[in-house]
ROPAVO-147589 format. One record per residue (C-alpha): residue number from 1; residue in three letters; x, y, z. Coordinates in Angstrom, 1 decimal. Layout:
N
VEXNU, NUM, ala, X, Y, Z
...
END
This chain:
357
VEXNU, 1, met, -16.8, -10.1, 20.0
VEXNU, 2, gln, -19.9, -12.2, 19.5
VEXNU, 3, asp, -22.1, -9.1, 19.9
VEXNU, 4, lys, -20.1, -7.2, 17.3
VEXNU, 5, leu, -20.3, -10.1, 14.8
VEXNU, 6, glu, -24.0, -10.3, 15.2
VEXNU, 7, ala, -24.4, -6.6, 14.7
VEXNU, 8, ile, -22.2, -6.8, 11.5
VEXNU, 9, lys, -24.4, -9.7, 10.3
VEXNU, 10, glu, -27.6, -7.6, 10.8
VEXNU, 11, arg, -26.0, -4.7, 9.0
VEXNU, 12, phe, -25.0, -7.0, 6.1
VEXNU, 13, glu, -28.6, -8.2, 5.8
VEXNU, 14, glu, -29.8, -4.6, 5.9
VEXNU, 15, val, -27.4, -3.5, 3.2
VEXNU, 16, ser, -28.2, -6.5, 1.0
VEXNU, 17, gln, -31.8, -5.4, 0.9
VEXNU, 18, gln, -31.0, -1.7, 0.3
VEXNU, 19, ile, -28.6, -2.4, -2.5
VEXNU, 20, ile, -31.4, -3.8, -4.7
VEXNU, 21, gln, -33.8, -0.9, -4.2
VEXNU, 22, pro, -34.5, 1.0, -7.5
VEXNU, 23, glu, -33.8, 4.4, -5.9
VEXNU, 24, ile, -30.3, 3.1, -4.8
VEXNU, 25, val, -29.5, 1.4, -8.1
VEXNU, 26, ser, -30.3, 4.7, -9.9
VEXNU, 27, asp, -28.0, 6.7, -7.7
VEXNU, 28, ser, -24.4, 5.8, -8.7
VEXNU, 29, thr, -22.8, 7.5, -5.6
VEXNU, 30, lys, -25.0, 5.7, -3.1
VEXNU, 31, tyr, -24.9, 2.4, -5.0
VEXNU, 32, ser, -21.1, 2.5, -5.1
VEXNU, 33, lys, -20.8, 3.3, -1.4
VEXNU, 34, leu, -23.3, 0.5, -0.4
VEXNU, 35, ser, -21.6, -2.0, -2.8
VEXNU, 36, lys, -18.3, -1.4, -1.1
VEXNU, 37, glu, -19.8, -1.8, 2.4
VEXNU, 38, tyr, -21.6, -5.0, 1.2
VEXNU, 39, lys, -18.3, -6.4, 0.0
VEXNU, 40, asp, -16.4, -5.5, 3.1
VEXNU, 41, leu, -19.1, -6.8, 5.5
VEXNU, 42, gly, -19.6, -9.9, 3.4
VEXNU, 43, lys, -16.0, -11.0, 4.1
VEXNU, 44, ile, -16.6, -10.9, 7.8
VEXNU, 45, val, -20.0, -12.6, 7.6
VEXNU, 46, glu, -18.6, -15.4, 5.5
VEXNU, 47, gln, -15.9, -16.1, 8.2
VEXNU, 48, tyr, -18.4, -15.7, 11.0
VEXNU, 49, ala, -20.5, -18.5, 9.5
VEXNU, 50, ile, -17.4, -20.8, 9.6
VEXNU, 51, tyr, -16.7, -19.6, 13.1
VEXNU, 52, gln, -20.2, -20.4, 14.2
VEXNU, 53, lys, -20.0, -23.9, 12.7
VEXNU, 54, leu, -16.8, -24.6, 14.5
VEXNU, 55, gln, -18.3, -23.4, 17.8
VEXNU, 56, lys, -21.2, -25.8, 17.2
VEXNU, 57, asp, -19.0, -28.7, 16.3
VEXNU, 58, ile, -16.8, -28.2, 19.3
VEXNU, 59, ala, -19.8, -28.0, 21.6
VEXNU, 60, gly, -21.2, -31.2, 20.1
VEXNU, 61, thr, -17.9, -33.0, 20.4
VEXNU, 62, lys, -17.4, -32.0, 24.0
VEXNU, 63, asp, -20.9, -33.2, 24.8
VEXNU, 64, met, -20.1, -36.6, 23.3
VEXNU, 65, ile, -16.9, -36.9, 25.4
VEXNU, 66, val, -18.9, -36.3, 28.6
VEXNU, 67, asn, -22.1, -38.2, 27.8
VEXNU, 68, glu, -21.3, -41.0, 25.3
VEXNU, 69, lys, -21.2, -44.5, 26.9
VEXNU, 70, asp, -19.2, -46.2, 24.1
VEXNU, 71, glu, -15.5, -45.8, 24.8
VEXNU, 72, glu, -14.5, -46.1, 21.2
VEXNU, 73, leu, -16.9, -43.2, 20.1
VEXNU, 74, arg, -15.6, -41.1, 23.0
VEXNU, 75, gln, -12.0, -41.7, 21.8
VEXNU, 76, met, -13.0, -40.7, 18.3
VEXNU, 77, ala, -14.6, -37.5, 19.8
VEXNU, 78, lys, -11.4, -36.7, 21.7
VEXNU, 79, glu, -9.4, -37.0, 18.5
VEXNU, 80, glu, -11.8, -34.8, 16.6
VEXNU, 81, leu, -11.6, -32.2, 19.4
VEXNU, 82, asp, -7.9, -32.2, 19.1
VEXNU, 83, glu, -8.3, -31.2, 15.4
VEXNU, 84, leu, -11.1, -28.7, 16.0
VEXNU, 85, leu, -9.4, -26.6, 18.8
VEXNU, 86, pro, -6.4, -25.5, 16.7
VEXNU, 87, lys, -8.8, -24.6, 13.9
VEXNU, 88, met, -10.8, -22.5, 16.3
VEXNU, 89, glu, -7.7, -20.7, 17.5
VEXNU, 90, glu, -6.8, -19.9, 13.9
VEXNU, 91, met, -10.3, -18.7, 13.1
VEXNU, 92, asp, -10.3, -16.6, 16.3
VEXNU, 93, leu, -7.3, -14.7, 15.0
VEXNU, 94, ile, -8.8, -14.3, 11.5
VEXNU, 95, ile, -12.0, -12.8, 13.0
VEXNU, 96, lys, -10.1, -10.5, 15.3
VEXNU, 97, glu, -8.0, -9.3, 12.3
VEXNU, 98, leu, -11.2, -8.7, 10.2
VEXNU, 99, leu, -12.6, -6.6, 13.1
VEXNU, 100, ile, -9.6, -4.2, 13.0
VEXNU, 101, pro, -10.9, -1.0, 11.4
VEXNU, 102, lys, -9.7, -0.7, 7.8
VEXNU, 103, asp, -7.7, 2.3, 6.9
VEXNU, 104, pro, -10.1, 4.4, 4.7
VEXNU, 105, asn, -7.2, 5.2, 2.4
VEXNU, 106, asp, -6.4, 1.5, 1.7
VEXNU, 107, ser, -8.6, 1.3, -1.3
VEXNU, 108, arg, -7.2, 4.4, -3.0
VEXNU, 109, asn, -4.9, 4.6, -6.0
VEXNU, 110, ile, -1.5, 6.0, -5.3
VEXNU, 111, ile, 1.1, 8.5, -6.5
VEXNU, 112, leu, 4.5, 6.8, -6.2
VEXNU, 113, glu, 7.7, 8.9, -6.0
VEXNU, 114, val, 11.2, 7.4, -6.1
VEXNU, 115, arg, 14.2, 9.6, -5.6
VEXNU, 116, gly, 18.0, 8.9, -5.6
VEXNU, 117, gly, 19.3, 9.8, -2.2
VEXNU, 118, thr, 22.8, 9.4, -0.7
VEXNU, 119, gly, 25.4, 8.0, -3.3
VEXNU, 120, gly, 25.4, 10.3, -6.3
VEXNU, 121, asp, 25.2, 8.5, -9.7
VEXNU, 122, glu, 24.9, 5.1, -8.0
VEXNU, 123, ala, 21.9, 6.3, -6.0
VEXNU, 124, ala, 20.1, 7.3, -9.3
VEXNU, 125, ile, 20.9, 3.9, -10.8
VEXNU, 126, phe, 19.5, 2.2, -7.7
VEXNU, 127, ala, 16.4, 4.4, -7.8
VEXNU, 128, gly, 15.9, 3.1, -11.3
VEXNU, 129, asp, 16.3, -0.5, -10.1
VEXNU, 130, ile, 13.8, 0.1, -7.3
VEXNU, 131, phe, 11.3, 1.6, -9.7
VEXNU, 132, arg, 11.7, -1.3, -12.1
VEXNU, 133, met, 11.1, -3.7, -9.2
VEXNU, 134, tyr, 7.8, -1.9, -8.4
VEXNU, 135, gln, 6.8, -2.0, -12.1
VEXNU, 136, arg, 7.2, -5.8, -12.1
VEXNU, 137, phe, 5.1, -6.0, -8.9
VEXNU, 138, phe, 2.4, -3.9, -10.4
VEXNU, 139, glu, 2.3, -6.3, -13.4
VEXNU, 140, lys, 1.9, -9.3, -11.1
VEXNU, 141, met, -0.9, -7.5, -9.2
VEXNU, 142, gly, -2.7, -6.5, -12.4
VEXNU, 143, trp, -2.4, -2.8, -11.6
VEXNU, 144, arg, -2.0, 0.0, -14.1
VEXNU, 145, ser, 0.8, 2.4, -13.8
VEXNU, 146, ser, 1.7, 5.6, -15.8
VEXNU, 147, ile, 4.8, 7.7, -15.5
VEXNU, 148, met, 4.0, 11.4, -14.8
VEXNU, 149, asp, 7.4, 13.0, -14.5
VEXNU, 150, phe, 11.0, 12.0, -14.3
VEXNU, 151, thr, 14.6, 13.3, -14.2
VEXNU, 152, glu, 17.1, 10.8, -15.5
VEXNU, 153, gly, 20.5, 10.2, -13.8
VEXNU, 154, thr, 23.7, 11.1, -15.5
VEXNU, 155, asn, 24.8, 7.5, -15.8
VEXNU, 156, gly, 21.4, 5.8, -15.9
VEXNU, 157, gly, 18.4, 5.4, -13.6
VEXNU, 158, tyr, 16.5, 8.4, -12.2
VEXNU, 159, lys, 17.3, 11.3, -9.9
VEXNU, 160, glu, 13.5, 11.3, -9.5
VEXNU, 161, ile, 10.5, 9.5, -11.0
VEXNU, 162, ile, 6.8, 9.9, -10.3
VEXNU, 163, cys, 4.0, 7.7, -11.4
VEXNU, 164, lys, 0.4, 7.0, -10.8
VEXNU, 165, val, -0.8, 3.5, -9.9
VEXNU, 166, glu, -4.4, 2.3, -10.2
VEXNU, 167, gly, -6.0, -0.9, -9.1
VEXNU, 168, asp, -7.6, -2.7, -6.1
VEXNU, 169, asp, -6.3, -1.7, -2.6
VEXNU, 170, val, -3.1, -0.2, -4.1
VEXNU, 171, tyr, -2.4, 2.1, -1.1
VEXNU, 172, gly, -3.3, -0.7, 1.4
VEXNU, 173, lys, -0.4, -2.8, 0.0
VEXNU, 174, met, 2.1, -0.2, -1.1
VEXNU, 175, lys, 2.0, 2.1, 2.0
VEXNU, 176, phe, 4.6, -0.1, 3.7
VEXNU, 177, glu, 7.1, 0.8, 1.0
VEXNU, 178, ser, 7.5, 4.4, 2.1
VEXNU, 179, gly, 11.0, 5.2, 3.5
VEXNU, 180, val, 14.6, 4.9, 2.6
VEXNU, 181, his, 15.9, 1.8, 0.7
VEXNU, 182, arg, 19.6, 1.2, 1.1
VEXNU, 183, val, 21.8, -0.8, -1.4
VEXNU, 184, gln, 25.2, -2.3, -0.8
VEXNU, 185, arg, 27.0, -3.4, -4.0
VEXNU, 186, val, 29.9, -2.6, -6.4
VEXNU, 187, pro, 28.6, 0.3, -8.5
VEXNU, 188, gln, 28.7, 0.2, -12.3
VEXNU, 189, thr, 30.8, 3.4, -12.0
VEXNU, 190, glu, 33.4, 1.7, -9.6
VEXNU, 191, ser, 36.6, 0.6, -11.3
VEXNU, 192, gln, 38.3, -0.8, -8.2
VEXNU, 193, gly, 35.6, -3.4, -7.4
VEXNU, 194, arg, 34.8, -1.9, -4.0
VEXNU, 195, ile, 31.4, -2.2, -2.4
VEXNU, 196, his, 29.6, 1.1, -1.9
VEXNU, 197, thr, 26.5, 2.0, 0.1
VEXNU, 198, ser, 23.9, 4.3, -1.4
VEXNU, 199, ala, 20.2, 5.0, -1.0
VEXNU, 200, ala, 16.9, 5.8, -2.7
VEXNU, 201, ser, 13.9, 7.2, -1.0
VEXNU, 202, val, 10.3, 6.1, -1.7
VEXNU, 203, ala, 7.1, 8.0, -1.0
VEXNU, 204, val, 3.7, 6.4, -1.4
VEXNU, 205, leu, 0.9, 9.0, -1.4
VEXNU, 206, pro, -2.8, 8.0, -1.4
VEXNU, 207, glu, -4.4, 9.7, -4.4
VEXNU, 208, ala, -6.5, 12.6, -3.1
VEXNU, 209, glu, -9.8, 13.7, -4.6
VEXNU, 210, glu, -11.1, 17.2, -4.9
VEXNU, 211, val, -13.4, 16.7, -1.8
VEXNU, 212, asp, -10.3, 15.8, 0.2
VEXNU, 213, val, -8.2, 18.9, -0.6
VEXNU, 214, gln, -9.5, 22.2, -2.0
VEXNU, 215, ile, -6.8, 24.1, -4.0
VEXNU, 216, asn, -7.2, 27.8, -4.6
VEXNU, 217, met, -5.8, 28.3, -8.1
VEXNU, 218, asn, -4.9, 31.9, -7.1
VEXNU, 219, asp, -2.3, 30.2, -4.9
VEXNU, 220, val, -0.8, 28.3, -7.8
VEXNU, 221, arg, 1.8, 29.6, -10.3
VEXNU, 222, ile, 1.6, 27.7, -13.6
VEXNU, 223, asp, 4.7, 27.5, -15.9
VEXNU, 224, thr, 5.0, 25.6, -19.2
VEXNU, 225, phe, 8.1, 24.1, -20.8
VEXNU, 226, met, 9.1, 21.7, -23.5
VEXNU, 227, ser, 8.8, 18.0, -22.8
VEXNU, 228, ser, 11.9, 15.9, -22.6
VEXNU, 229, gly, 10.4, 12.4, -22.6
VEXNU, 230, ala, 8.9, 10.1, -25.2
VEXNU, 231, gly, 6.0, 11.8, -26.9
VEXNU, 232, gly, 6.4, 11.7, -30.7
VEXNU, 233, gln, 6.9, 14.7, -32.9
VEXNU, 234, ser, 5.5, 17.1, -30.3
VEXNU, 235, val, 8.5, 16.6, -28.0
VEXNU, 236, asn, 10.8, 19.7, -27.8
VEXNU, 237, thr, 8.5, 21.6, -30.2
VEXNU, 238, thr, 5.6, 22.6, -28.1
VEXNU, 239, tyr, 5.3, 23.8, -24.5
VEXNU, 240, ser, 3.1, 20.9, -23.4
VEXNU, 241, ala, 4.8, 20.2, -20.1
VEXNU, 242, val, 3.5, 21.9, -17.0
VEXNU, 243, arg, 5.0, 23.0, -13.7
VEXNU, 244, leu, 2.8, 24.0, -10.8
VEXNU, 245, thr, 4.2, 25.9, -7.8
VEXNU, 246, his, 1.9, 26.0, -4.7
VEXNU, 247, ile, 2.9, 29.3, -3.2
VEXNU, 248, pro, 1.6, 28.8, 0.4
VEXNU, 249, ser, 3.4, 25.4, 0.9
VEXNU, 250, gly, 6.3, 25.8, -1.6
VEXNU, 251, leu, 5.4, 22.5, -3.2
VEXNU, 252, val, 6.5, 22.2, -6.9
VEXNU, 253, val, 5.0, 19.6, -9.2
VEXNU, 254, ser, 5.7, 18.9, -12.9
VEXNU, 255, cys, 4.0, 16.6, -15.4
VEXNU, 256, gln, 5.2, 16.0, -19.0
VEXNU, 257, asp, 3.9, 12.6, -20.1
VEXNU, 258, glu, 0.9, 13.8, -22.1
VEXNU, 259, arg, 1.0, 15.8, -25.4
VEXNU, 260, ser, -1.8, 18.0, -24.2
VEXNU, 261, gln, -0.9, 20.9, -21.9
VEXNU, 262, leu, -4.4, 20.7, -20.3
VEXNU, 263, lys, -4.0, 17.0, -19.5
VEXNU, 264, asn, -0.6, 17.6, -18.0
VEXNU, 265, lys, -2.0, 20.4, -15.9
VEXNU, 266, asp, -4.8, 18.1, -14.6
VEXNU, 267, lys, -2.3, 15.3, -13.8
VEXNU, 268, ala, 0.0, 17.8, -12.0
VEXNU, 269, leu, -2.9, 19.1, -10.0
VEXNU, 270, gly, -3.7, 15.5, -9.0
VEXNU, 271, val, -0.1, 15.0, -7.7
VEXNU, 272, leu, -0.2, 18.4, -5.9
VEXNU, 273, arg, -3.5, 17.5, -4.3
VEXNU, 274, ser, -2.1, 14.1, -3.1
VEXNU, 275, arg, 1.0, 15.8, -1.6
VEXNU, 276, leu, -1.1, 18.3, 0.3
VEXNU, 277, tyr, -3.4, 15.5, 1.4
VEXNU, 278, glu, -0.3, 13.6, 2.7
VEXNU, 279, ile, 0.7, 16.6, 4.7
VEXNU, 280, lys, -2.8, 16.6, 6.3
VEXNU, 281, leu, -2.5, 12.8, 7.0
VEXNU, 282, lys, 0.9, 13.2, 8.6
VEXNU, 283, glu, -0.4, 16.0, 10.9
VEXNU, 284, his, -3.3, 13.7, 11.9
VEXNU, 285, asn, -1.0, 10.7, 12.4
VEXNU, 286, asp, 1.5, 12.7, 14.4
VEXNU, 287, ala, -1.3, 13.8, 16.7
VEXNU, 288, val, -2.4, 10.2, 17.2
VEXNU, 289, ser, 1.0, 8.6, 17.5
VEXNU, 290, ser, 4.4, 10.2, 18.0
VEXNU, 291, gln, 6.0, 7.0, 16.7
VEXNU, 292, arg, 4.8, 7.7, 13.1
VEXNU, 293, lys, 7.6, 9.0, 10.9
VEXNU, 294, ser, 7.6, 11.1, 7.8
VEXNU, 295, met, 6.9, 9.0, 4.7
VEXNU, 296, val, 9.7, 10.2, 2.5
VEXNU, 297, gly, 12.5, 10.6, 5.2
VEXNU, 298, ser, 15.7, 12.4, 4.3
VEXNU, 299, gly, 17.1, 10.1, 1.7
VEXNU, 300, asp, 20.0, 9.5, 4.0
VEXNU, 301, arg, 21.3, 6.0, 5.0
VEXNU, 302, ser, 20.5, 6.7, 8.7
VEXNU, 303, asp, 16.8, 6.6, 8.0
VEXNU, 304, lys, 16.6, 3.2, 6.3
VEXNU, 305, ile, 13.7, 0.7, 6.2
VEXNU, 306, arg, 15.3, -2.0, 4.0
VEXNU, 307, thr, 18.7, -3.0, 2.9
VEXNU, 308, tyr, 19.6, -4.8, -0.4
VEXNU, 309, asn, 23.0, -6.5, -0.2
VEXNU, 310, tyr, 24.0, -7.7, -3.6
VEXNU, 311, pro, 27.2, -9.7, -2.7
VEXNU, 312, gln, 25.2, -11.8, -0.2
VEXNU, 313, ser, 22.0, -11.8, -2.3
VEXNU, 314, arg, 20.3, -10.6, 1.0
VEXNU, 315, ile, 17.4, -8.3, 1.6
VEXNU, 316, thr, 16.6, -7.2, 5.2
VEXNU, 317, asp, 13.5, -5.3, 6.3
VEXNU, 318, his, 14.7, -3.5, 9.5
VEXNU, 319, arg, 11.2, -2.7, 10.8
VEXNU, 320, ile, 10.3, -6.3, 11.4
VEXNU, 321, gly, 13.8, -7.9, 11.3
VEXNU, 322, tyr, 12.9, -10.1, 8.3
VEXNU, 323, thr, 15.7, -11.3, 6.0
VEXNU, 324, val, 15.6, -13.3, 2.7
VEXNU, 325, tyr, 18.4, -14.5, 0.4
VEXNU, 326, asn, 16.7, -14.2, -3.0
VEXNU, 327, leu, 17.6, -10.8, -4.2
VEXNU, 328, pro, 17.3, -11.5, -7.9
VEXNU, 329, ala, 13.6, -12.6, -7.4
VEXNU, 330, val, 12.9, -9.6, -5.2
VEXNU, 331, met, 14.3, -7.2, -7.8
VEXNU, 332, glu, 12.0, -8.8, -10.4
VEXNU, 333, gly, 9.0, -7.7, -8.3
VEXNU, 334, asp, 8.7, -10.6, -5.8
VEXNU, 335, ile, 8.0, -8.3, -2.8
VEXNU, 336, gly, 4.6, -9.8, -1.7
VEXNU, 337, glu, 6.1, -11.7, 1.3
VEXNU, 338, phe, 7.6, -8.5, 2.7
VEXNU, 339, ile, 4.2, -6.6, 2.3
VEXNU, 340, glu, 2.3, -9.5, 3.9
VEXNU, 341, arg, 4.6, -9.7, 6.9
VEXNU, 342, leu, 4.5, -6.0, 7.4
VEXNU, 343, arg, 0.7, -6.0, 7.2
VEXNU, 344, ile, 0.6, -8.8, 9.8
VEXNU, 345, ala, 2.9, -6.9, 12.1
VEXNU, 346, glu, 0.8, -3.8, 11.8
VEXNU, 347, asn, -2.4, -5.7, 12.6
VEXNU, 348, ala, -0.7, -7.4, 15.6
VEXNU, 349, glu, 0.2, -3.9, 17.0
VEXNU, 350, arg, -3.3, -2.6, 16.4
VEXNU, 351, met, -4.9, -5.7, 18.0
VEXNU, 352, gln, -2.5, -5.2, 21.0
VEXNU, 353, glu, -3.8, -1.6, 21.3
VEXNU, 354, gly, -7.3, -2.9, 21.3
VEXNU, 355, glu, -8.5, -1.4, 18.0
VEXNU, 356, thr, -11.7, -3.0, 16.7
VEXNU, 357, ile, -14.7, -2.1, 14.7
END
């Protein structure tokens, strides 16, 4: 591990010199790439400096315990060592976690898709609740979100809603939300007061760029239709909404949030590109690990990742067996603890498998 850290430190110093060269500064692509590498390496180098100081302090304290003649000073050194060793264990874990290769998609923006699954009208209402929960979380994170397409439920909520989310490390945090979310509560549509179970499925797709997926426009059928959402006087008067059908894959994407047909087409292409990229990612992940499941799942209650129990104010994440009893706060976007625990669990698995830079 020490050799790896030294190599990273050398590379950091090399990048810090390259990034100030005029030919690099004038090339936005190279500068952006090196800036990101400088930032990522800097985090490791910063922790490595703390790690080295702890190593030095521990070595000096141990030397004092062995060679110091004054018993009082030796006792003080033993007490100091008792404080330093746990810090070293903690720092050791931090360093090992930093050395886990970062998912190259973590820094990407995302396309978020929420769909009502099992449960009819109540599933659509719950899909709306889940989407609102995410909107609150995005606000807390300082991310920007824009709705691209939606189909409203008969009694509220959404049968389907798709939005784009932009910000720092959006996919890195949101990727754990993919799967089926199950709710247990008395539906608004239930007159007998009985608890029902329904579900909504969530897909988090890393936003793909043109270099990731090449789309042959000859393979895409383009249809236009009238918008049904908020858009001022142009709504239901112009054919600004766009539907793309990718013939080879059968994927269908719609976008209607812009007044401009051209802008809607560009946004729909972005969603189509991300869905095709997700298919490529899934094929790759399946080849690497047979344990990796489809992001969206079936929308059925048998394929659940999290349960929201309203009568008990309980939320349970079934992947890590983590339960909290603060459902109102969670539905207001307080999902950071779930995301952090899932990230830690994933990193623990990767460390166990021996994945390092």
